[in-house]
C-alpha positions, 0 to 999 in steps of 0.5 A, a space after each residue: 499465460 502460466 501464475 504469478 510467481 513470488 519474486 522469494 529471492 529477490 525478497 528474502 535477499 531484501 529482508 535478510 542481508 539487505 535490511 538485516 532483520 535480525 536486527 529485528 528479530 534482537 529486539 523483544 517483541 520478535 524475540 520468538 521470529 528467527 530467520 529462519 522462522 519468517 523465511 518459511 512464513 514468506 515460503 508457505 506466502 508465496 504458494 497462497 500467493 500463486 496457488 490459491 489466488 493468481 488462478 482466480 484472479 482472471 475470472 473475477 476481473 472477468 465476471 465481477 461482483 453481483 449486488 441483488 437486494 443490497 448484498 453482493 456475491 463475489 465472484 465464484 472462489 473469492 469466497 473460499 481462497 478467502 475462508 482459507 486465507 483465514 483458516 491458515 492464520 493470514 488474517 493475524 501475521 501483523 498485529 499483536 498477539 495480545 488479540 489473537 495476532 502472530 507478532 509479526 514484523 511489519 517487514 515480514 507483512 510487507 512482503 507478504 502483502 505485495 505476494 497477495 496485492 502481485 497475484 490479486 490485486 483485487 482480493 488483497 483490499 481487503 484484508 487491507 482495509 480489515 488493517 486499517 480498521 486494526 490499526 485505528 482501534 487498537 489506537 483509539 478504541 476503548 477497552 471495550 471496543 477493543 474487547 469486542 471487535 479487536 479480536 474477530 476482526 484480526 482473526 478475520 472472521 470479521 472484516 473492515 471498512 472504511 467509509 469517509 467519501 461522499 459524492 460531495 466530498 472526496 480529498 474535501 473531506 470536511 464537507 462530509 454531510 453524514 450526520 451522528 446523532 446521539 440516542 442512549 448509549 449509540 449514534 443514530 447515522 444517517 447519511 450516503 456514502 460512495 467509493 466504499 472499498 469491500 463495503 458489502 460482501 458475501 466473505 463474512 457474517 458481518 461487516 464493522 465500518 468505521 465510518 466519519 460523521 457530524 454529530 448536531 452543533 459540530 463545526 463546520 469543516 474537519 474541526 467537526 468530524 467525529 469517528 464512528 464503529 458502524 456493525 454490519 449486523 448488531 449484537 442482539 443479531 438484527 440488520 443494522 439501519 444501512 444497506 448497498 444501493 450499488 456498486 460502482 462500475 470501474 476501470 479495473 479491479 473488478 472483483 473488489 466490491 466498491 460500493 455506495 452504502 446508504 446508513 440511516 434509511 429508517 430510524 439510522 445506523 446505530 454507530 459507536 464513537 470512537 474516541 472524543 467527539 470531533 476528533 475522527 480525523 485526528 484518530 484516522 490519520 493513526 492509520 494513514 501511513 499504514 495504509 499509504 504504506 498498502 497501497 504504495 506496496 500494490 504498485 510494487 505488486 501490480 509492476 513485479 506481475 506486469 513484468 513476469 507476464 511480459 517477460 513470459 510474454 517476450 521470450 516465446 513470442 517469435 519474430 524473425 527467427 527468434 524470441 523478441 526478448 533477444 531484441 534490443 528495445 525489449 531488452 530496455 522495456 523489460 530491463 526499467 520495468 525490472 530495476 524499476 519494480 526491485 527499487 522501490 521494492 527495497 524501498 517499501 521494505 525499508 519503511 516497514 522496518 522502519 515502521 517496525 525500529 520506531 514502536 518497537 524499539 526502547 532507544 528513544 532517540 533510535 524511535 523517533 529518527 525511524 518515525 521521522 523517517 516513515 513519516 518522510 518517507 510515506 508520500 514518496 513510497 504512495 505516490 513514486 511507486 504507484 506512479 512505477 505500477 502504472 507506467 510499468 504495466 503499460 510498458 509490459 502492455 508494450 512488450 506484447 504489442 498489438 496483442 497486450 490491447 486485448 484483454 484475453 492475453 491479460 496484461 490489459 488488465 495490470 493496467 486497468 487494475 493499477 490506475 486507482 492506486 494513484 488515486 485514493 488514499 489521498 491522490 498523488 498530488 496530494 501526496 506530493 503536497 504533504 511531502 513539499 508543504 509539511 513534512 521535508 519542513 519538520 526541524 532535521 526529516 532530511 538529517 535523520 533520513 540521511 543518516 540512516 540510508 547512507 549507513 547502509 547504501 554507501 561503501 559499495 560500488 556507487 558511492 559517487 553516484 549516490 553522493 552527487 545524487 543526495 548533493 542535489 536532493 538537499 539542495 532542492 530541499 532547502 530551494 523548497 523549503 524556503 518557496 515554501 514560506 516565499 512564494 507557496 503557491 510555486 512550490 506546490 505547482 513543482 512539488 511533485 516533481 520535485 516528489 519523483 525526484 526523491 523518488 527517483 533518489 530514494 530507489 538509487 539509494 536502496 539499488 546502492 545497498 543491494 549493491 553493496 549487500 551481493 555476494 560475489 557467487 554466479 548465481 542466474 539471481 546475483 546475474 539479473 541483480 547487478 544487470 537490473 542495478 546497474 540499468 537503474 543507475 545508467 538509465 533511471 537515475 539520471 533523470 534527476 539532473 532533468 528533475 534539479 533543472 525543472 525546480 531549481 
């Protein structure tokens, strides 16, 4: 199989034409950025993804990571790729220039992140975790903590992690038992964390762990959780009292070291409180939108990679004297993968742009509207796009037939890698319940989204279809809001169906917006884009009729 090639035509079309990136570049925060500059950045990211990250993906999956005496080594080529990644400034793309970042919009950074994850999902997880640590410290760290850690995290000289999960505390974060006891100007941390992505590795000299723990006499449950900075290496150069016990034996993403970490085998690991005691979970939620956007993008990324593999195989595989890409059933599968991927790509970029507007516009009404849109759509994207990632990787394997089930062809890795995304960063069932029990019940939430989204998707070729879809979504939303009051358990039972309906309709809205923005030329891109839009509207959007019947 050839290496991954970034779908740069679709990426640029979405950013420049469908989502009108100029609206961002006109803001003071992005005054030095232009379409030409962003296009050049995207082109260079595409090269790095295809030339540096994609070639080491398969070997990384086969070799995996090793742990010796509490120290983890990543597969050959990964450390070197990371060092080049940092040297080229890729880690700093979305962060504030105040801390050494390049200050590009999340819209551009999201497209770049898709390329990293599509070329090599295991590699892409490292900067994603560091990104979360930067967001958290930028929002809640003290001036001293920002001065000490942000510069090196932004550059990528150091990496960051989130340490939440324990063996008895997965989604139920309030059940964590890790302890933190005050000792002068710091705390001593004792406990064990599991499933810590990039919890240890050989990329950098230091790793900054963001650890949730309880102080003595803290309230029970989530109200008693505090947040601590726990460096792997202390300021005096000594190793902190922590170690990697083992690497999790995972279904996929084998080149990503997912660790069991022990804190405080001896006196206790040195940790520094972020903010106030017992506010840790609140601080963690600051970074959840960006983290969940990143995981949703992983679903898009793995689906794109699966499409490329399936298309290449179908064009080369001969049966009955012709390539199987000419067979109607194979065409159906390829179009399904392509359309679903492109719809969710557009949705993820739309959310990223809304993040930029919510953070950087001076107009308070616009700021509030777009933050509402982000809050509403994050659980939709995280859940729906990661489900799509699994489903489309499975369908791509089906295109391969029996040889797809054999590891040598590479498509099986995609299916294995994709399966984690619906689980971590809040399972998809939790996303659905969050959407139904919290997000849609916020005042004017759906109205804020509808007002903005209809501006970009109505006025083209699919007005009737979209108006009907929005009407069904509005009816289902009103029904669910009332049901949360009358029968909350039933509302939670059908929440996943509602989220899927929401995701399908938002995908259609994005495809309608693409149709509206397409120029009427005869390029190969325009031709295939029209085909995928029409397929989505004719064969995917009608699923909402079934979902409406199931719910209402």
